[in-house]
C-alpha positions as CSV (number, residue, x, y, z in Angstrom):
1,M,70.0,-1.1,-21.3
2,E,68.2,-1.4,-24.6
3,Y,67.4,-5.1,-23.8
4,L,66.1,-4.2,-20.4
5,L,64.0,-1.4,-21.8
6,N,62.5,-3.7,-24.5
7,L,61.7,-6.3,-21.8
8,Y,60.0,-3.7,-19.6
9,N,57.9,-2.5,-22.5
10,Q,56.8,-6.1,-23.4
11,I,55.8,-6.7,-19.7
12,L,53.7,-3.5,-19.7
13,K,52.0,-4.6,-22.9
14,L,51.2,-8.0,-21.5
15,Y,50.0,-6.4,-18.3
16,D,47.8,-4.0,-20.3
17,I,46.4,-6.9,-22.4
18,K,45.7,-8.8,-19.2
19,I,43.8,-5.9,-17.7
20,L,41.8,-5.3,-20.9
21,G,41.0,-9.1,-21.0
22,T,39.9,-9.1,-17.3
23,T,37.7,-6.0,-17.8
24,F,36.2,-7.5,-20.9
25,D,35.4,-10.7,-19.1
26,I,33.8,-8.8,-16.2
27,L,31.8,-6.8,-18.6
28,K,30.5,-10.0,-20.3
29,V,29.4,-11.4,-16.9
30,V,27.5,-8.2,-16.1
31,I,25.8,-8.2,-19.5
32,I,24.9,-11.9,-19.3
33,A,23.5,-11.3,-15.8
34,Y,21.4,-8.4,-17.0
35,I,20.0,-10.4,-20.0
36,A,19.4,-13.4,-17.8
37,K,17.4,-11.3,-15.3
38,K,15.2,-9.7,-18.0
39,L,14.7,-13.0,-19.8
40,G,13.8,-14.7,-16.5
41,Y,11.3,-12.0,-15.6
42,L,9.7,-12.5,-19.1
43,L,9.5,-16.3,-18.7
44,I,8.0,-15.9,-15.2
45,D,5.3,-13.5,-16.5
46,R,4.6,-15.9,-19.4
47,F,4.3,-18.9,-17.1
48,Y,1.7,-17.3,-14.9
49,V,-0.2,-16.0,-17.9
50,M,-0.3,-19.6,-19.2
51,Q,-1.3,-20.8,-15.7
52,E,-4.5,-18.7,-15.9
53,R,-5.6,-20.9,-18.8
54,S,-4.9,-24.2,-17.1
55,K,-7.4,-26.3,-15.1
56,I,-5.7,-25.5,-11.8
57,Q,-6.1,-21.7,-11.4
58,F,-5.0,-19.3,-8.7
59,S,-6.7,-16.0,-7.8
60,E,-5.2,-12.9,-9.4
61,R,-4.0,-11.8,-6.0
62,K,-2.2,-15.2,-5.5
63,V,-0.6,-15.0,-9.0
64,K,0.8,-11.5,-8.3
65,T,2.2,-12.7,-5.0
66,L,3.9,-15.8,-6.4
67,S,5.2,-13.9,-9.4
68,S,6.8,-11.2,-7.1
69,L,8.4,-13.9,-4.9
70,T,9.7,-15.9,-7.9
71,K,11.3,-12.8,-9.4
72,N,12.8,-12.0,-6.0
73,I,14.4,-15.4,-5.7
74,L,15.7,-15.3,-9.3
75,R,17.3,-11.9,-8.7
76,Y,19.2,-13.2,-5.7
77,V,20.4,-16.3,-7.6
78,I,21.6,-14.3,-10.6
79,Y,23.4,-11.7,-8.4
80,F,25.2,-14.5,-6.4
81,V,26.3,-16.3,-9.6
82,A,27.5,-13.0,-11.1
83,I,29.5,-12.0,-8.1
84,Y,31.0,-15.5,-7.8
85,S,32.1,-15.4,-11.5
86,I,33.6,-11.9,-11.2
87,L,35.7,-13.0,-8.1
88,E,36.9,-16.1,-10.1
89,I,37.9,-13.8,-13.0
90,L,39.9,-11.6,-10.6
91,G,41.7,-14.7,-9.3
92,L,40.1,-14.8,-5.9
93,K,39.3,-18.4,-5.1
94,M,36.1,-18.9,-3.2
95,G,37.6,-21.7,-1.1
96,S,40.3,-19.5,0.3
97,I,37.9,-16.6,0.9
98,L,35.6,-18.9,2.9
99,A,38.5,-20.2,4.9
100,V,39.6,-16.7,5.8
101,A,35.9,-15.7,6.5
102,G,35.7,-18.7,8.9
103,I,37.7,-16.6,11.5
104,G,34.8,-14.2,11.7
105,S,32.0,-16.7,11.3
106,L,30.9,-16.3,14.9
107,A,30.3,-12.6,14.5
108,V,28.7,-13.1,11.1
109,G,26.4,-15.7,12.7
110,F,25.1,-13.2,15.3
111,G,24.6,-10.6,12.6
112,A,22.8,-13.0,10.3
113,Q,20.2,-13.9,13.0
114,S,17.9,-11.0,11.8
115,L,18.4,-12.1,8.2
116,V,17.4,-15.7,9.0
117,K,14.4,-14.4,11.0
118,D,13.3,-12.2,8.0
119,V,13.5,-15.1,5.6
120,I,11.6,-17.5,7.9
121,T,8.9,-15.0,8.6
122,G,8.6,-14.2,4.9
123,F,8.2,-17.9,4.1
124,F,5.3,-18.3,6.7
125,I,3.6,-15.1,5.4
126,I,3.4,-16.6,1.9
127,F,2.7,-20.2,3.1
128,E,-0.2,-19.1,5.4
129,D,-1.5,-16.6,2.8
130,Q,-1.6,-13.8,5.4
131,F,-1.7,-11.2,2.7
132,G,-0.8,-10.8,-1.0
133,V,0.2,-8.3,-3.6
134,G,-2.6,-5.8,-4.1
135,D,-4.1,-6.2,-0.6
136,Y,-4.7,-3.1,1.5
137,I,-3.1,-3.9,4.9
138,T,-1.8,-2.4,8.1
139,I,1.5,-3.5,9.5
140,N,3.0,-2.0,12.7
141,N,1.0,1.3,12.2
142,F,1.9,1.4,8.5
143,S,-1.1,1.2,6.2
144,G,-1.0,0.8,2.4
145,T,-1.3,-1.4,-0.6
146,V,1.2,-4.3,-0.9
147,E,3.5,-3.9,-3.9
148,E,6.0,-6.7,-3.3
149,I,6.5,-9.6,-0.9
150,G,10.1,-10.9,-0.8
151,L,11.9,-13.4,1.3
152,R,13.5,-10.6,3.4
153,V,11.2,-7.5,3.1
154,T,7.7,-6.5,2.3
155,K,7.0,-3.2,0.5
156,I,3.7,-1.3,0.9
157,R,2.7,2.0,-0.6
158,D,0.4,4.3,1.4
159,F,-2.1,6.8,0.0
160,S,0.4,9.7,0.0
161,G,2.6,7.7,-2.4
162,D,5.4,6.8,0.1
163,L,6.9,3.4,-0.2
164,N,7.4,1.7,3.2
165,I,9.9,-1.1,3.2
166,I,9.4,-3.4,6.3
167,P,11.7,-6.3,7.2
168,N,9.6,-9.4,7.5
169,G,11.2,-10.2,10.9
170,E,9.8,-6.9,12.3
171,I,6.2,-7.8,11.3
172,T,4.4,-8.4,14.6
173,S,0.8,-7.7,13.7
174,V,-1.1,-7.5,10.4
175,T,-4.6,-6.3,9.7
176,N,-5.8,-7.3,6.2
177,H,-8.5,-4.9,5.0
178,S,-9.0,-6.8,1.7
179,K,-10.4,-10.1,2.9
180,G,-14.1,-10.6,3.0
181,A,-16.9,-8.0,2.7
182,M,-16.2,-4.5,4.0
183,R,-18.8,-2.2,5.6
184,A,-19.8,1.2,4.2
185,L,-21.3,3.4,6.8
186,V,-23.0,6.8,6.2
187,T,-24.6,9.0,8.9
188,I,-26.8,11.8,7.8
189,G,-28.2,14.6,10.1
190,I,-31.5,16.4,9.5
191,S,-32.9,19.2,11.6
192,Y,-35.7,18.6,14.2
193,E,-38.1,20.7,12.1
194,E,-38.0,18.4,9.1
195,D,-40.4,15.6,8.4
196,V,-38.6,12.4,9.4
197,D,-40.9,10.1,7.5
198,K,-40.3,12.0,4.3
199,A,-36.5,11.9,4.8
200,L,-36.6,8.2,5.4
201,K,-38.6,7.6,2.3
202,I,-36.2,9.6,0.2
203,L,-33.2,7.7,1.7
204,N,-34.8,4.4,0.9
205,E,-35.3,5.4,-2.7
206,I,-31.6,6.5,-2.9
207,C,-30.5,3.1,-1.5
208,N,-32.5,1.2,-4.0
209,A,-31.0,3.3,-6.9
210,V,-27.5,2.8,-5.6
211,K,-27.9,-0.9,-5.3
212,K,-29.3,-1.1,-8.8
213,D,-26.5,1.0,-10.4
214,R,-23.5,-0.6,-8.7
215,D,-22.1,-4.1,-8.9
216,D,-19.6,-3.8,-6.0
217,I,-22.3,-3.9,-3.3
218,L,-22.8,-7.3,-1.7
219,E,-25.6,-6.4,0.7
220,G,-27.8,-3.3,1.2
221,P,-27.5,-0.4,1.4
222,S,-30.2,-0.3,4.0
223,V,-31.6,2.6,6.1
224,L,-31.2,1.6,9.8
225,G,-33.4,4.5,10.9
226,I,-32.8,7.1,13.6
227,T,-29.6,6.2,15.5
228,N,-28.9,9.3,17.6
229,F,-30.2,12.7,18.8
230,K,-27.8,15.6,18.8
231,D,-28.2,19.2,19.9
232,S,-29.5,20.4,16.6
233,T,-29.7,17.2,14.4
234,V,-31.5,13.9,14.2
235,E,-29.0,11.3,12.9
236,I,-30.0,8.6,10.4
237,T,-27.6,5.8,9.5
238,I,-27.2,3.9,6.3
239,V,-25.1,0.7,6.1
240,A,-24.0,-1.5,3.2
241,M,-21.6,-4.4,2.7
242,T,-19.2,-4.0,-0.3
243,K,-16.4,-5.8,-2.1
244,P,-12.9,-5.2,-0.6
245,M,-11.6,-1.6,-1.0
246,Q,-14.9,-0.4,-2.5
247,Q,-16.5,0.8,0.8
248,W,-15.2,4.4,0.5
249,S,-16.4,4.7,-3.1
250,V,-19.9,3.6,-2.0
251,E,-19.9,6.0,0.9
252,R,-19.0,8.9,-1.4
253,D,-21.7,7.9,-3.9
254,L,-24.4,7.8,-1.2
255,R,-23.4,11.2,0.3
256,Y,-23.5,12.8,-3.1
257,R,-26.9,11.4,-4.0
258,I,-28.3,12.3,-0.6
259,K,-27.2,15.9,-0.9
260,Q,-28.7,16.2,-4.4
261,S,-32.0,14.7,-3.4
262,F,-32.3,16.8,-0.2
263,N,-31.7,19.9,-2.3
264,N,-34.5,18.8,-4.7
265,Y,-37.0,18.1,-1.9
266,N,-36.0,21.2,0.1
267,I,-34.8,19.3,3.1
268,D,-32.2,21.3,5.0
269,L,-29.0,19.8,6.4
270,P,-28.4,21.4,9.7
271,Y,-25.2,23.5,10.2
272,P,-24.0,25.8,13.0
273,H,-25.8,29.2,13.2
274,M,-24.7,32.3,15.0
275,N,-27.1,35.1,16.0
276,V,-25.5,38.5,16.3
277,V,-27.3,41.3,18.3
278,L,-26.2,44.9,17.7
279,K,-26.9,47.4,20.4
280,D,-27.3,51.2,19.7
281,N,-25.1,52.9,22.2
282,N,-26.5,56.4,21.4
283,K,-30.1,55.3,22.2
284,K,-28.9,53.7,25.4
285,G,-27.3,57.1,26.4
286,D,-30.6,58.9,25.7
287,N,-32.5,56.5,27.9
288,D,-30.0,56.9,30.7
289,A,-30.4,60.7,30.5
290,K,-34.2,60.5,30.6
291,R,-34.0,58.3,33.8
292,D,-31.7,60.9,35.4
293,Q,-34.3,63.7,34.6
294,C,-37.1,61.7,36.2
295,R,-35.1,61.4,39.3
C-alpha cells in the first residue's frame, strides 16, 4: 500500500508539473503575440512616417487607409499563429484537426461564402480607391467619417458618435462627400419693404470679407441675386465652392456675418407676425340695447 501511495503521489506531482509547464508555455505565446502586435503597429507607423519623406509620396488620406489595412492584416496573422501554437502546446495536431474538419467542409464552404465576398469587396474598395480613412461617406443609408477599412468590415462613425460596422460584402452603394469641391449654399430672406439694392450691396461686401479671411474657399462666395418670392420674404441666395467637409463651416460663418451686418444697417429679417384683436363685450351689449330702444 505504501508503495502504491508513493507511486500515486509521484504521478500527481508529474501531472501538476505538466499542467504548470503547459500553462506557462501558453502564457508565453500570449505575451509574445501581444508584444509582436504592438511592435508591428509601431513599425508600420514608422514606415509610413518615413514614406512621407521619400520621393514617392501618398496623400494623407491614402497613408491612413494603407496603415489601417496593414495593421488589420498583421493582427489576423498574429492571431492565427498564436492559436496554432497554443493548439500544438495542448497536443492537438493541426493535421488531424483538419482531417476531422473535412467532414463538415461542405457546410463550412457555404458559410464562408459571405466571408469570401467581404474580403473580395474590401480588396476592390481599396484597389479602386472608392473611399479612404477620414472621408465622410454614406453607405447604405449610414453616414459618417471612415475610421477603419479592413478586409472584412468597414467602420464609420456618425455625428452622434455611434460607430457603424458594415461588412464589406453588404456595401451596395457609396456616396463619397469628401472628393472634389463642395457647395456652400445660404438663402437669406428680407421683407418686401426693405431696399433690395442696399441689401445686395451689403451681402457683396460680406462675401468679399469672407473670401479674404478664409483659405478653405475655392470659389466665391458670390451673390446670385433674388431667387424666389415668398409670402412675406424676398429670398436672396449666396453660393460658394469649398474644400471637402468645410461647406458647413462656411455657411455658418456667412449666416453669422449677415445677421450682424443687417443689425448694424437696420435691415429687418422677416418673421411670422400675429395680430390679436380684443373686443369689448360690455360695449357691444350697450350698443345692442340702444338699437333695441330705437326700435
